[in-house]
C-alpha positions in Angstrom: -12.5 -8.5 -2.5 -10.7 -5.3 -2.9 -7.0 -5.2 -1.8 -4.5 -2.3 -1.8 -2.1 -2.5 -4.7 1.6 -3.0 -4.0 4.3 -1.4 -6.1 5.0 -4.7 -8.0 1.3 -5.0 -8.9 1.5 -2.0 -11.2 4.2 -3.7 -13.2 1.5 -6.1 -14.5 0.0 -3.1 -16.4 2.9 -3.3 -18.8 1.3 -6.4 -20.3 -0.9 -6.0 -23.3 -4.6 -5.9 -22.4 -4.0 -5.4 -18.7 -6.5 -3.2 -16.9 -6.7 -1.6 -13.4 -10.0 -0.6 -11.9 -9.9 1.9 -9.0 -12.8 3.5 -7.1 -12.9 5.4 -3.8 -14.1 3.4 -0.8 -15.8 5.8 1.5 -18.5 8.3 0.4 -21.5 9.0 2.6 -24.9 8.0 1.4 -26.1 5.1 -0.8 -25.5 5.1 -4.5 -25.2 7.9 -6.9 -27.9 10.6 -7.0 -30.5 10.1 -9.7 -29.4 13.1 -11.7 -25.6 12.6 -11.5 -23.4 13.1 -14.5 -19.9 11.6 -14.8 -18.5 14.7 -16.3 -19.9 17.1 -13.7 -18.4 16.6 -10.2 -21.0 18.9 -8.6 -23.7 16.2 -9.2 -21.7 13.4 -7.6 -21.4 12.3 -3.9 -18.7 13.9 -1.9 -15.9 11.8 -0.3 -15.8 11.7 3.5 -12.6 12.6 5.3 -11.8 8.9 5.5 -12.4 8.5 1.8 -10.0 11.3 0.9 -7.3 9.7 3.1 
């Protein structure tokens, strides 16, 4: 379950080996396009207004 991070949660990243994974929540459509490339934003889905907020 995804939860918003609090200011204190980020302190845990000072520990060796700690990792934070973040991803947007609201983008219209289902899945990434078949021809998307991670290094080319023009091939990826666009965030909705709610996703940008």
